[in-house]
KEDREN-474708 format. One record per atom (N, C-alpha, C, O): z, x, y. Coordinates in steps of 0.001 Angstrom, whole numbers, padded with zeros to 6 digits, always signed. Layout:
ZXY
...
This chain:
-040353-089381-014839
-041746-089139-015194
-041775-088352-016448
-041071-087351-016576
-042593-088791-017404
-042640-088139-018716
-043552-086956-018667
-044610-086985-018038
-043107-085849-019379
-043929-084630-019488
-044413-084512-020902
-043671-084730-021860
-045727-084147-021020
-046325-083985-022353
-045929-082645-022897
-046005-081653-022174
-045502-082565-024156
-045081-081324-024815
-046292-080679-025441
-047059-081329-026152
-046472-079321-025161
-047576-078557-025737
-047162-078093-027110
-046067-077561-027288
-048050-078294-028105
-047697-077846-029453
-047535-076343-029486
-048212-075610-028765
-046577-075872-030385
-046310-074422-030528
-047528-073691-031017
-047722-072544-030614
-048354-074255-031844
-049535-073547-032370
-050497-073202-031274
-051088-072122-031296
-050681-074092-030300
-051600-073810-029198
-051143-072613-028388
-051972-071818-027945
-049839-072466-028184
-049332-071307-027417
-049622-070022-028135
-050009-069043-027496
-049451-069980-029448
-049717-068754-030211
-051187-068412-030164
-051532-067237-030040
-052064-069389-030258
-053521-069120-030235
-053902-068557-028879
-054669-067597-028810
-053381-069136-027785
-053712-068659-026434
-053227-067235-026220
-053933-066430-025613
-052025-066906-026710
-051510-065544-026561
-052317-064548-027338
-052484-063411-026898
-052830-064948-028497
-053680-064042-029295
-054956-063725-028582
-055372-062567-028597
-055616-064688-027947
-056846-064412-027207
-056598-063481-026036
-057441-062635-025740
-055441-063616-025348
-055144-062719-024238
-054984-061291-024710
-055425-060356-024042
-054353-061119-025866
-054187-059751-026403
-055522-059151-026762
-055772-057977-026488
-056395-059951-027382
-057717-059433-027744
-058489-059032-026506
-059161-058000-026503
-058406-059827-025457
-059112-059475-024222
-058582-058221-023609
-059355-057439-023055
-057243-057982-023686
-056662-056746-023124
-057091-055536-023874
-057264-054482-023262
-057285-055620-025226
-057704-054444-025997
-059122-054054-025651
-059447-052868-025590
-059976-055051-025422
-061364-054736-025120
-061551-054258-023720
-062511-053536-023453
-060667-054626-022789
-060802-054242-021378
-059479-053662-020912
-058578-054419-020552
-059330-052315-020908
-058047-051706-020512
-057705-051914-019057
-056556-051697-018670
-058680-052337-018208
-058353-052519-016793
-057501-053754-016572
-056828-053876-015549
-057531-054673-017535
-056778-055912-017359
-055300-055622-017534
-054893-055024-018530
-054509-056036-016584
-053055-055796-016644
-052432-056756-017618
-052853-057909-017722
-051436-056294-018330
-050714-057122-019280
-049803-058064-018547
-049280-057752-017478
-049619-059241-019149
-048780-060264-018541
-047402-060220-019177
-047250-059955-020370
-046424-060483-018363
-045041-060525-018871
-044696-061942-019180
-045031-062856-018427
-044034-062128-020275
-043641-063470-020712
-042177-063665-020442
-041377-062765-020698
-041808-064805-019935
-040385-065039-019667
-039613-065449-020879
-038502-065968-020769
-040187-065224-022045
-039505-065647-023267
-038253-064836-023476
-038057-063808-022828
-037398-065290-024380
-036118-064633-024687
-036367-063303-025331
-037354-063170-026055
-035497-062255-025106
-035731-060905-025651
-035658-060847-027146
-036118-059856-027714
-035115-061832-027837
-034992-061763-029284
-036228-062284-029994
-036289-062206-031221
-037222-062816-029279
-038441-063379-029890
-039363-062262-030301
-039666-061392-029485
-039814-062251-031514
-040723-061232-032038
-042128-061830-032117
-042301-062920-032664
-043122-061142-031584
-044516-061610-031558
-045350-060588-032266
-045372-059423-031868
-046028-060988-033293
-046900-060091-034066
-048325-060246-033576
-048824-061366-033468
-048971-059164-033284
-050371-059209-032825
-051277-059444-034009
-051016-058931-035097
-052341-060211-033819
-053310-060445-034909
-054073-059181-035228
-054251-058302-034385
-054519-059117-036469
-055267-057956-036915
-056620-057923-036207
-057271-058960-036081
-057045-056773-035754
-058343-056592-035105
-058729-055148-035198
-058007-054339-035781
-059902-054806-034608
-060359-053416-034620
-059599-052556-033621
-059652-051328-033686
-058887-053205-032690
-058111-052436-031682
-056853-051857-032316
-056417-052271-033390
-056297-050900-031620
-055023-050317-032092
-053943-051354-032055
-053892-052187-031151
-053091-051302-033024
-052012-052274-033112
-050980-052036-032029
-050750-050907-031594
-050369-053124-031607
-049291-053013-030635
-048094-052310-031270
-047876-052418-032477
-047331-051601-030470
-046139-050932-031053
-045178-051961-031586
-045107-053077-031071
-044437-051601-032612
-043484-052551-033192
-042442-052955-032180
-042079-052208-031271
-041978-054169-032378
-040967-054694-031458
-039659-053938-031630
-039168-053757-032744
-039079-053482-030455
-037810-052741-030463
-036729-053632-029903
-036851-054160-028798
-035677-053795-030667
-034552-054608-030221
-033514-053763-029498
-033527-052536-029600
-032627-054407-028776
-031601-053689-027978
-030652-052896-028839
-030106-051883-028400
-030441-053365-030107
-029500-052666-030975
-030039-051342-031467
-029274-050527-031983
-031373-051093-031320
-031961-049848-031817
-031740-048675-030872
-031955-047536-031288
-031319-048885-029610
-031091-047786-028673
-029733-047141-028944
-028759-047846-029209
-029654-045774-028878
-028350-045128-029090
-027413-045414-027933
-027827-045579-026785
-026147-045466-028275
-025119-045721-027263
-024672-044398-026640
-024258-043493-027365
-024747-044263-025301
-024369-043057-024576
-023009-043283-023929
-022863-044194-023114
-022014-042476-024273
-020692-042685-023660
-020726-042381-022167
-021482-041521-021714
-019904-043092-021414
-019892-042919-019970
-019343-041571-019556
-019690-041049-018496
-018468-040995-020407
-017847-039715-020040
-018854-038595-019972
-018632-037604-019277
-019991-038737-020702
-020977-037655-020711
-021889-037696-019505
-022670-036769-019292
-021807-038738-018721
-022654-038832-017550
-022157-037861-016489
-020988-037923-016110
-023017-036960-015996
-022552-035983-015005
-022142-036665-013719
-022767-037619-013256
-021041-036125-013148
-020541-036676-011909
-021137-035917-010731
-021376-034712-010808
-021359-036602-009698
-021883-036000-008487
-020734-035341-007725
-019687-035957-007526
-020924-034098-007300
-019903-033346-006578
-020355-033185-005143
-021467-032734-004869
-019491-033555-004252
-019829-033442-002842
-019711-031989-002399
-018663-031370-002582
-020748-031453-001833
-020756-030059-001397
-019906-029898-000152
-019987-030689+000788
-019071-028834-000169
-018241-028563+000992
-019083-027902+002067
-019994-027132+001760
-018790-028192+003314
-019555-027548+004389
-019282-026056+004442
-018149-025627+004226
-020286-025275+004722
-020183-023819+004780
-019722-023413+006164
-020342-023752+007173
-018596-022664+006190
-018042-022196+007456
-018657-020847+007811
-018592-019929+006994
-019237-020690+008962
-019838-019396+009320
-018787-018310+009425
-017676-018570+009887
-019119-017080+008999
-018201-015949+008994
-018262-015252+010336
-019337-014911+010829
-017087-015044+010921
-016999-014324+012182
-016814-012844+011880
-015728-012414+011492
-017882-012063+012059
-017828-010649+011705
-016947-009856+012651
-016527-008750+012311
-016659-010387+013817
-015799-009667+014759
-014337-009710+014369
-013542-008918+014874
-013961-010634+013463
-012573-010764+013039
-012337-009909+011809
-013057-010096+010828
-011375-008973+011782
-011123-008147+010607
-010608-008982+009461
-009995-010024+009693
-010840-008553+008208
-010366-009321+007065
-008860-009400+007030
-008166-008495+007493
-008357-010491+006478
-006913-010677+006389
-006324-009687+005406
-006982-009375+004413
-005120-009175+005624
-004508-008227+004687
-004172-008894+003381
-004091-010119+003288
-003976-008061+002360
-003621-008577+001050
-002254-009238+001094
-001444-008987+001987
-002020-010103+000090
-000738-010812+000053
+000424-009845-000063
+001481-010052+000533
+000216-008759-000856
+001295-007775-001023
+001627-007103+000301
+002786-006788+000569
+000572-006876+001157
+000818-006247+002431
+001502-007206+003401
+002345-006787+004194
+001150-008469+003346
+001762-009440+004243
+003251-009605+003943
+004048-009847+004849
+003620-009474+002677
+005010-009688+002293
+005803-008396+002212
+007012-008444+001986
+005167-007239+002388
+005871-005970+002304
+006752-005741+003520
+006598-006425+004531
+007682-004779+003436
+008589-004520+004552
+007849-003898+005732
+006874-003168+005553
+008320-004193+006928
+007734-003609+008133
+008251-002201+008388
+007585-001410+009056
+009434-001878+007862
+010040-000565+008063
+010611-000067+006739
+011037-000858+005898
+010615+001252+006567
+011165+001861+005359
+011540+003304+005683
+011119+003854+006700
+012341+003910+004801
+012733+005291+005025
+013944+005683+004213
+014239+005076+003184
+014657+006717+004688
+015804+007287+003986
+016859+007674+005014
+016538+008218+006070
+018111+007391+004700
+019243+007934+005460
+020109+008713+004474
+020291+008295+003330
+020636+009842+004923
+021398+010674+003997
+022395+011573+004691
+022340+011791+005901
+023312+012091+003886
+024331+013031+004344
+024289+014256+003451
+024382+014158+002227
+024144+015431+004093
+024148+016713+003369
+025416+017486+003705
+025874+017501+004847
+025967+018122+002685
+027083+019047+002882
+026681+020403+002326
+025856+020494+001418
+027279+021470+002886
+026877+022834+002553
+028077+023610+002021
+029122+023693+002667
+027901+024180+000819
+028948+025029+000255
+028948+026387+000938
+029999+026880+001346
+027800+026978+001062
+027629+028209+001838
+026174+028252+002282
+025255+028031+001493
+025995+028534+003528
+024645+028521+004077
+024692+029139+005464
+025744+029208+006099
+023529+029585+005917
+023357+030088+007270
+022202+029337+007916
+021138+029175+007318
+022424+028881+009144
+021398+028170+009886
+021176+028885+011209
+022128+029299+011871
+019919+029026+011584
+019576+029658+012861
+019325+028566+013879
+018464+027708+013680
+020082+028597+014980
+019931+027602+016028
+018651+027850+016819
+018097+028948+016766
+018176+026847+017550
+016953+027027+018346
+017061+028114+019405
+016037+028620+019864
+018295+028496+019813
+018431+029576+020785
+018577+030933+020119
+018846+031926+020794
+018399+030994+018772
+018413+032269+018065
+019753+032687+017523
+019836+033735+016883
+020825+031918+017745
+022146+032270+017237
+022351+031661+015858
+021963+030520+015609
+022966+032434+014959
+023251+031936+013614
+024611+031232+013594
+025514+031579+014355
+024738+030244+012718
+026012+029551+012544
+026087+029020+011123
+025079+028937+010422
+027301+028659+010707
+027522+028104+009380
+027605+026585+009478
+028573+026067+010034
+026624+025856+008958
+026662+024394+009050
+027700+023810+008099
+027921+024330+007004
+028333+022723+008532
+029286+022005+007708
+028630+020792+007052
+028838+020533+005867
+027852+020063+007813
+027146+018890+007284
+025905+018643+008136
+025728+019236+009200
+025060+017757+007640
+023867+017335+008382
+023597+015871+008048
+023619+015477+006882
+023343+015077+009075
+022971+013681+008915
+021451+013578+009083
+020907+013922+010132
+020789+013109+008052
+019331+013027+008052
+018886+011575+008115
+019526+010685+007555
+017788+011358+008802
+017197+010018+008855
+015684+010131+008909
+015123+010786+009787
+015035+009480+007955
+013583+009322+007950
+013269+007848+008185
+013733+006982+007443
+012481+007569+009219
+012199+006190+009611
+010699+006001+009758
+010016+006825+010367
+010182+004893+009187
+008752+004578+009252
+008583+003115+009641
+009331+002252+009181
+007593+002839+010492
+007373+001479+010989
+005877+001237+011140
+005163+002037+011743
+005411+000108+010578
+003997-000243+010694
+003619-000484+012155
+004317-001202+012871
+002506+000122+012595
+001915-000177+013882
+000736-001131+013734
+000586-002070+014515
-000100-000885+012730
-001235-001757+012437
-001423-001749+010927
-002054-000851+010369
-000868-002758+010282
-000884-002790+008821
-002301-002868+008261
-002600-002221+007257
-003188-003658+008898
-004544-003821+008381
-005338-002528+008445
-006237-002318+007631
-005022-001648+009408
-005703-000363+009534
-004910+000787+008913
-005335+001939+008994
-003759+000491+008291
-002928+001478+007593
-002434+002573+008539
-002492+003759+008214
-001956+002168+009696
-001421+003102+010690
+000057+002778+010896
+000421+001619+011098
+000904+003805+010843
+002333+003569+011031
+002980+004713+011804
+002454+005823+011874
+004130+004404+012378
+004929+005360+013132
+005965+005993+012200
+006520+005313+011337
+006224+007285+012369
+007251+007943+011560
+008093+008851+012448
+007635+009355+013474
+009339+009043+012022
+010226+009977+012709
+011168+010607+011692
+011590+009966+010729
+011484+011868+011923
+012454+012615+011111
+013461+013249+012055
+013089+013976+012976
+014733+012972+011823
+015772+013508+012701
+016929+014041+011864
+017223+013526+010785
+017585+015090+012385
+018732+015710+011717
+019770+016088+012763
+019470+016755+013753
+020990+015645+012518
+022119+016022+013360
+022977+017004+012569
+023435+016692+011470
+023196+018223+013147
+023926+019271+012459
+025346+019386+013025
+025554+019350+014238
+026324+019527+012106
+027704+019799+012496
+028101+021191+012040
+027792+021600+010921
+028787+021917+012912
+029181+023301+012629
+030613+023364+012144
+031452+022556+012541
+030891+024346+011271
+032243+024546+010778
+033182+024954+011915
+032779+025575+012899
+034429+024584+011737
+035435+024965+012727
+035640+026481+012706
+035668+027096+011640
+035783+027074+013890
+035978+028526+014001
+036586+028820+015375
+036428+028022+016299
+037279+029956+015524
+037850+030307+016829
+036765+030417+017892
+035712+031015+017670
+037040+029838+019030
+036096+029894+020131
+034984+028872+020028
+034138+028794+020919
+034963+028079+018954
+033908+027082+018779
+034483+025678+018869
+033905+024802+019512
+035633+025468+018216
+036269+024152+018248
+037685+024289+018771
+038210+025395+018902
+038284+023173+019061
+039655+023155+019567
+040606+023445+018406
+040632+022672+017447
+041385+024523+018452
+042260+024874+017323
+043344+023835+017057
+043876+023788+015948
+043678+023025+018012
+044723+022032+017808
+044267+020890+016911
+045101+020111+016449
+042971+020767+016653
+042464+019700+015808
+042428+020074+014330
+042021+019257+013504
+042843+021288+013978
+042970+021678+012585
+041664+022122+011946
+040618+022184+012592
+041760+022434+010637
+040601+022989+009937
+039539+021940+009605
+038417+022287+009235
+039893+020658+009736
+038922+019605+009449
+038053+019267+010662
+037211+018371+010604
+038266+019983+011741
+037475+019727+012928
+036071+020314+012754
+035851+021193+011920
+035152+019825+013537
+033784+020346+013517
+033227+020259+014927
+033792+019586+015789
+032128+020937+015153
+031470+020913+016447
+030039+020419+016266
+029340+020848+015348
+029610+019524+017138
+028205+019104+017127
+027371+020288+017593
+027597+020837+018671
+026404+020673+016765
+025747+021959+017000
+024271+021857+017334
+023776+022584+018195
+023567+020961+016662
+022116+020964+016829
+021572+019572+016508
+022120+018854+015672
+020496+019209+017180
+019816+017949+016900
+018317+018218+016857
+017721+018646+017844
+017718+017959+015695
+016277+018157+015501
+015604+016798+015392
+016125+015874+014766
+014439+016696+016015
+013760+015401+016054
+012246+015617+016036
+011709+016482+016728
+011586+014806+015227
+010115+014820+015182
+009629+013377+015185
+010172+012531+014475
+008609+013102+015983
+008061+011757+016121
+006545+011840+016101
+005951+012687+016768
+005911+010939+015317
+004462+010996+015228
+003862+009730+014653
+004548+008734+014421
+002555+009803+014430
+001782+008687+013900
+001015+009158+012673
+000446+010250+012661
+001009+008313+011633
+000297+008609+010397
-000774+007548+010168
-000587+006375+010490
-001907+007986+009603
-003036+007088+009348
-003568+007339+007941
-004097+008411+007650
-003423+006349+007079
-003992+006407+005736
-005462+006000+005833
-005809+004831+005667
-006323+006996+006108
-007713+006699+006452
-008627+006548+005240
-009700+005955+005354
-008221+007079+004068
-009074+006930+002889
-008270+007262+001640
-007701+008349+001530
-008223+006307+000683
-007613+006582-000610
-006216+007152-000486
-005321+006518+000075
-006030+008372-001021
-004729+009049-000991
-004624+010056+000136
-003706+010877+000138
-005538+010016+001094
-005535+010955+002214
-004865+010329+003432
-005030+009143+003719
-004107+011160+004137
-003369+010686+005304
-003383+011754+006389
-003098+012922+006126
-003715+011348+007604
-003718+012248+008760
-002481+011976+009597
-002064+010829+009760
-001894+013059+010131
-000678+012942+010938
-000799+013788+012204
-001370+014878+012192
-000251+013259+013288
-000063+014008+014527
+001355+013740+015003
+001800+012592+015010
+002072+014791+015402
+003487+014616+015732
+003908+015634+016785
+003251+016651+017008
+005023+015317+017417
+005689+016229+018348
+007093+016486+017826
+007734+015581+017291
+007576+017720+017979
+008900+018090+017471
+009719+018723+018590
+009182+019289+019543
+011040+018606+018442
+011962+019197+019396
+013249+019558+018668
+013897+018695+018075
+013624+020860+018715
+014869+021349+018122
+015792+021746+019276
+015469+022628+020072
+016952+021076+019352
+017789+021214+020546
+019197+021682+020188
+019774+021236+019196
+019754+022597+021016
+021161+022960+020933
+022003+021884+021590
+021558+021211+022519
+023230+021728+021096
+024155+020757+021660
+025422+021466+022126
+025635+022640+021824
+026249+020747+022857
+027510+021288+023342
+028395+021662+022154
+028581+020848+021249
+028946+022887+022140
+029758+023351+021022
+031210+023557+021439
+031819+024570+021095
+031756+022614+022166
+033184+022672+022501
+033516+023808+023432
+032963+023905+024528
+034432+024682+022999
+034934+025761+023854
+034156+027054+023684
+034605+028106+024139
+032982+026994+023026
+032197+028206+022818
+031764+028794+024152
+031382+028066+025069
+031826+030120+024252
+031397+030801+025469
+029881+030875+025566
+029339+031138+026639
+029191+030643+024448
+027729+030670+024480
+027235+029342+025028
+027597+028282+024517
+026429+029394+026042
+025949+028166+026672
+025050+027406+025690
+024264+028016+024965
+025167+026078+025669
+024337+025280+024755
+022926+025090+025284
+022421+023970+025361
+022308+026186+025640
+020955+026129+026172
+019999+026665+025119
+020397+027293+024138
+018747+026396+025356
+017726+026866+024425
+017235+025760+023516
+018014+024934+023042
+015967+025754+023284
+015358+024737+022422
+014007+025275+021956
+013499+026274+022466
+013452+024586+020982
+012103+024893+020504
+011382+023567+020320
+011902+022651+019683
+010194+023469+020878
+009435+022233+020750
+007952+022540+020665
+007515+023673+020866
+007191+021499+020362
+005749+021682+020240
+005087+020473+019606
+005685+019406+019471
+003836+020672+019222
+003012+019616+018638
+002425+020133+017336
+002118+021318+017205
+002273+019226+016371
+001697+019593+015078
+000652+018598+014609
+000702+017415+014946
-000299+019097+013824
-001325+018284+013173
-001254+018555+011680
-001091+019701+011263
-001376+017507+010871
-001225+017661+009424
-002131+016676+008696
-002337+015546+009141
-002664+017127+007574
-003439+016245+006691
-002839+016338+005282
-002695+017425+004724
-002496+015179+004727
-001835+015135+003421
-002739+014525+002364
-003549+013639+002638
-002574+015030+001138
-003196+014422-000039
-002074+014070-001012
-001407+014955-001548
-001870+012772-001238
-000779+012309-002090
-001202+012315-003558
-002323+011947-003909
-000273+012743-004390
-000506+012852-005830
+000120+011667-006550
+001100+011091-006078
-000455+011303-007704
+000117+010224-008501
-000206+008853-007925
-001036+008703-007028
+000489+007854-008478
+000220+006462-008124
+001239+005875-007146
+001103+004718-006749
+002258+006647-006749
+003301+006100-005874
+002748+005702-004512
+003121+004662-003969
+001873+006512-003965
+001361+006249-002614
+000527+004972-002555
+000373+004383-001485
-000019+004534-003709
-000799+003293-003727
+000060+002082-003383
-000481+001041-003010
+001399+002189-003498
+002304+001089-003184
+002736+001086-001725
+003602+000299-001342
+002144+001960-000897
+002515+002004+000512
+002317+000634+001154
+001259+000021+001016
+003335+000166+001850
+003272-001133+002499
+003861-002257+001688
+003915-003392+002161
+004310-001973+000465
+004920-002985-000386
+006367-002617-000656
+006807-001506-000360
+007102-003568-001223
+008506-003318-001541
+008665-002310-002674
+009748-001752-002850
+007606-002068-003445
+007683-001136-004573
+007506+000318-004156
+007690+001209-004985
+007158+000589-002907
+006915+001969-002477
+008217+002760-002457
+009216+002313-001893
+008198+003939-003078
+009361+004831-003166
+009023+006093-002389
+008327+006971-002900
+009511+006189-001163
+009146+007302-000298
+009650+008631-000850
+009031+009665-000600
+010759+008632-001594
+011301+009877-002135
+010487+010416-003295
+010607+011596-003626
+009649+009578-003934
+008848+010014-005082
+007378+010183-004738
+006557+010393-005630
+007033+010096-003464
+005632+010233-003039
+005291+011711-002884
+005451+012286-001807
+004819+012322-003974
+004465+013744-003962
+003170+013963-003194
+002285+013108-003192
+003069+015126-002538
+001855+015397-001755
+001660+016898-001569
+002587+017693-001724
+000426+017257-001234
+000046+018579-000767
-000541+018417+000627
-001275+017463+000884
-000226+019338+001528
-000714+019180+002891
-001036+020522+003521
-000578+021576+003080
-001846+020442+004575
-002183+021600+005395
-002244+021134+006838
-002657+020010+007124
-001825+022017+007753
-001823+021629+009155
-001745+022845+010054
-001927+023985+009626
-001461+022554+011338
-001404+023626+012325
-000464+023218+013450
-000382+022048+013824
+000254+024229+013988
+001036+024057+015213
+000227+024697+016346
+000239+025920+016483
-000468+023909+017152
-001356+024510+018152
-000645+024999+019412
-001227+025756+020189
+000610+024576+019627
+001276+024931+020886
+002722+025343+020637
+003264+025144+019550
+003323+025913+021651
+004742+026185+021791
+005264+027205+020770
+004515+028046+020273
+006601+027108+020464
+007294+028173+019747
+008109+027623+018583
+008410+026432+018500
+008457+028565+017672
+009442+028353+016623
+010340+029587+016577
+010071+030581+017251
+011405+029519+015783
+012369+030611+015680
+012364+031134+014258
+012390+030342+013316
+012330+032462+014074
+012337+033050+012747
+013756+033189+012224
+014699+032712+012856
+013919+033840+011071
+015230+033947+010426
+016190+034836+011193
+017398+034760+010968
+015694+035681+012095
+016551+036543+012888
+016785+036013+014288
+017427+036673+015104
+016271+034825+014572
+016502+034230+015889
+015474+034606+016924
+015686+034365+018112
+014374+035186+016515
+013340+035577+017467
+012261+034489+017560
+011877+033881+016561
+011794+034268+018767
+010718+033302+018957
+009389+033884+018476
+009152+035089+018569
+008532+033008+017963
+007172+033421+017608
+006231+032240+017809
+006665+031088+017834
+004965+032524+017950
+003949+031498+018139
+003443+031039+016768
+002773+031800+016071
+003760+029797+016378
+003318+029340+015054
+001833+028974+015071
+001241+028716+016119
+001263+028965+013872
-000147+028609+013704
-000329+027661+012527
+000291+026598+012492
-001161+028025+011571
-001385+027139+010416
-000184+027110+009477
+000624+028038+009452
-000081+026036+008709
+000981+025918+007710
+000466+025102+006533
-000480+024324+006657
+001112+025300+005386
+000848+024514+004182
+002194+024045+003637
+003219+024704+003809
+002161+022883+002972
+003396+022303+002453
+003113+021598+001140
+002032+021046+000936
+004107+021625+000243
+003995+020942-001054
+005327+020273-001361
+006370+020925-001419
+005272+018958-001556
+006455+018204-001995
+006116+017609-003361
+005206+016789-003481
+006873+018037-004408
+006565+017660-005775
+007813+017125-006458
+008927+017551-006155
+007622+016188-007384
+008711+015652-008201
+008276+015623-009661
+007088+015524-009968
+009256+015712-010553
+008992+015702-011988
+010124+014971-012702
+011290+015343-012569
+009781+013929-013459
+010793+013154-014178
+011455+013996-015265
+010791+014746-015980
+012788+013858-015375
+013540+014478-016461
+013938+013435-017505
+013628+013585-018687
+014616+012391-017072
+015053+011306-017969
+014607+009974-017383
+015429+009109-017079
+013325+009825-017233
+012809+008627-016611
+012919+008721-015098
+013261+009779-014569
+012636+007632-014394
+012670+007676-012925
+014065+007812-012337
+014198+008075-011142
+015116+007639-013147
+016484+007733-012630
+016968+009164-012490
+018022+009387-011894
+016243+010143-013015
+016624+011554-012917
+015354+012392-012849
+014500+012311-013731
+015236+013196-011798
+014009+013972-011629
+014292+015258-010857
+015290+015372-010146
+013393+016212-011015
+013423+017444-010243
+012593+017266-008980
+011619+016514-008970
+012975+017950-007931
+012205+017893-006696
+012055+019297-006123
+012893+020168-006355
+010987+019500-005378
+010715+020776-004724
+009967+020504-003429
+008928+019845-003424
+010506+021017-002336
+009874+020866-001028
+009764+022253-000405
+010763+022815+000045
+008555+022805-000379
+008338+024159+000140
+007299+024118+001254
+006370+023311+001231
+007477+025004+002223
+006560+025084+003359
+006396+026533+003781
+007376+027266+003916
+005152+026938+003987
+004825+028285+004457
+004211+028160+005847
+003194+027491+006029
+004843+028816+006832
+004384+028767+008216
+003875+030152+008601
+004550+031155+008368
+002700+030203+009183
+002090+031470+009603
+002102+031578+011128
+002255+030586+011841
+001937+032795+011596
+001776+033012+013030
+000398+032531+013482
-000456+032192+012662
+000199+032507+014779
-001089+032058+015299
-002219+032996+014866
-003387+032609+014861
-001865+034214+014510
-002852+035165+013995
-003096+034987+012498
-003783+035803+011885
-002529+033909+011893
-002650+033570+010464
-001883+034530+009567
-002146+034580+008365
-000951+035285+010109
-000083+036143+009313
+001121+035338+008829
+001786+034712+009655
+001437+035322+007521
+002592+034547+007019
+003884+035002+007682
+004131+036199+007827
+004712+034028+008086
+005946+034337+008788
+007168+033789+008062
+008045+034568+007689
+007261+032466+007847
+008441+031840+007268
+008074+031061+006017
+007062+030362+005969
+008932+031199+004993
+008826+030403+003778
+010132+029620+003633
+011203+030206+003474
+010029+028284+003692
+011186+027411+003557
+011111+026669+002237
+010034+026258+001805
+012271+026498+001592
+012296+025791+000314
+013555+024963+000134
+014635+025331+000596
+013392+023843-000544
+014527+022983-000908
+014271+022510-002335
+013407+021665-002567
+015028+023061-003299
+014813+022804-004721
+016064+022213-005328
+017172+022581-004937
+015909+021289-006291
+017086+020745-006942
+016777+019586-007863
+015630+019354-008247
+017833+018861-008208
+017741+017720-009112
+018300+016492-008400
+019289+016582-007673
+017656+015339-008616
+018079+014069-008013
+018422+013076-009113
+017763+013027-010152
+019465+012285-008872
+019940+011309-009858
+020178+009981-009160
+020727+009933-008059
+019755+008892-009820
+020045+007537-009357
+020847+006847-010463
+020262+006225-011351
+022169+006949-010421
+022979+006538-011573
+023143+005032-011741
+023449+004576-012843
+022948+004248-010686
+023210+002816-010757
+021891+002057-010905
+021048+002060-010008
+021734+001405-012065
+020522+000614-012274
+020480-000592-011344
+019402-001050-010963
+021659-001108-010978
+021709-002254-010076
+021415-001866-008630
+021089-002732-007818
+021525-000570-008292
+021243-000073-006936
+020378+001173-007032
+020869+002281-006814
+019084+001012-007358
+018218+002194-007486
+017948+002880-006155
+017384+003974-006135
+018343+002255-005025
+018138+002901-003727
+019155+004001-003455
+018952+004818-002557
+020255+004035-004221
+021293+005039-004022
+020948+006277-004846
+020714+006188-006051
+020921+007431-004180
+020473+008658-004834
+021399+009817-004467
+021839+009945-003324
+021686+010663-005474
+022477+011878-005269
+021606+013081-005593
+020831+013070-006549
+021750+014123-004773
+020974+015353-004980
+021885+016572-004943
+022847+016644-004178
+021546+017518-005794
+022198+018820-005805
+021091+019865-005814
+020250+019895-006712
+021109+020724-004790
+020002+021667-004686
+020373+022940-003958
+021533+023184-003627
+019360+023738-003721
+019530+025035-003070
+018486+025181-001965
+017310+024866-002152
+018940+025665-000815
+018045+025959+000305
+017595+027413+000249
+018324+028293-000210
+016379+027640+000727
+015830+028997+000737
+015081+029197+002037
+014308+028336+002458
+015310+030337+002674
+014584+030725+003877
+014243+032204+003780
+015136+033050+003738
+012956+032515+003746
+012498+033900+003626
+011600+034220+004808
+010626+033519+005082
+011956+035303+005508
+011178+035760+006650
+010265+036892+006188
+010728+037998+005907
+008980+036611+006113
+008019+037596+005627
+007902+038777+006580
+007717+039914+006145
+008008+038519+007841
+007821+039590+008826
+009003+040557+008831
+008815+041763+008991
+010227+040033+008657
+011420+040875+008706
+011976+041200+007327
+012853+042056+007208
+011485+040535+006279
+011963+040776+004924
+013356+040255+004675
+014062+040791+003821
+013781+039219+005394
+015133+038688+005266
+015109+037406+004435
+014247+036549+004629
+016068+037280+003501
+016174+036128+002621
+017558+035517+002756
+018569+036213+002670
+017590+034196+002969
+018843+033461+003057
+018784+032270+002111
+017772+031575+002025
+019899+032045+001396
+019987+030929+000455
+021293+030176+000685
+022222+030687+001311
+021342+028960+000168
+022543+028154+000300
+022551+027031-000726
+021508+026672-001272
+023719+026483-000984
+023893+025394-001936
+024254+024129-001180
+025133+024142-000319
+023577+023041-001500
+023785+021781-000780
+023977+020627-001769
+023479+020655-002894
+024710+019625-001314
+024847+018357-002024
+024484+017218-001084
+024814+017268+000101
+023821+016209-001586
+023351+015118-000729
+023643+013774-001376
+023628+013631-002598
+023905+012801-000529
+023927+011402-000933
+022963+010678-000005
+023046+010824+001215
+022045+009897-000577
+020981+009285+000216
+020824+007808-000170
+021134+007382-001283
+020336+007071+000794
+020059+005651+000567
+018649+005364+001043
+018299+005647+002189
+017839+004798+000152
+016458+004458+000475
+016381+002987+000882
+016998+002130+000250
+015633+002703+001925
+015503+001322+002378
+014031+000997+002654
+013711-000125+003048
C-alpha cells in the first residue's frame, strides 16, 4: 500500500503555528518531537520572547568519573558497656608482670643490732625487692622486701673447725604489703614487717626474739621515672621519692638494743646523675619517731652507683656508707659497704 509523502514545507509551517500558540497561552504544554537531536529549529520572529538557542551535546563540560563522590557504607554503632572498665594501654599490656632487685652486700666494718637487742658484726646480706601486679588496670601491685644477714665467724658463734671463712646465719628481715598508684605520682602503701633472729650455731644466746608490726606510708615520686611504672622501661633503682607514714602497732629496736613503740616516720630516696644514667649518687634516709612524736632513729645509706656495661644496664655496683644515729641515746654508728645488684 502506497503512503503519501508530506512536503517538508508543510511540517515547518505547522510547527511554527504551534509555537505561536504556546507563546500566547502558557497553559498549553509543549510537545516533544521525536526528531534527531542534531536537528536545529529556529523559531519565527514574533512579539513573544525568543526560544533559547539550541544547545548541542558537545557544549556540555566533561566531568571526570573520579570526581564523583563515592557512597560510604556507615558502620553499625556498638553500644558502650559502662560496667566494663577500659582496656589498659598497649604499653601496660606488654609490660612485665614482675620486677625488682636482687643484690649482695658485704661489710668492711659495721655494727648491726639484732631484733633481740644483741649487737653483732655482719659479714654479708642478701637483699631482694620483689613486685608483682595484682590489678594492672587499677595500678595496684604487691611488694616485698627481704634481707638475709650472715654473721662473721667468732668463738662461740660458729664451729671453729670450719675456719675463718665460716659464717653464721643471723637474722632474716621481711616486709610484705600492697601499693596503689591512686593519682599521678602519688602512691599509698600498707605493709606488715617482721625482723627475726635465726639459729647462730653454737652460740649460748638463744635465737629468740623478734620485732614485728604494721606500717602505713604515702609516697610522692619525683621526676619522670615513675611514669614508666608497668613498662619495661621502668627503673626501680632510679625512682626517687619522698614519703611519710606511721607505725601504728608493735615494737622496734633502737641502737642500744632497747625496744620502743614507733610512731610517725619520714623517708627520702634521692638520686643524682654524675656521668649520665650509668653513674649516679644515691641517698636513702629515714627518720623514725616514737609514738609520742619524739625523734628516735635516723637511718642513712649514702654512696655512688655505677653500671659499667652498656650491654647489661641491669647490672649495678654500689659503694656506700651506712649510718645509724639514736637521737634518744646520742649514739652514732657507721659502716662501709659494697654491693652488686641485678635489676629485673
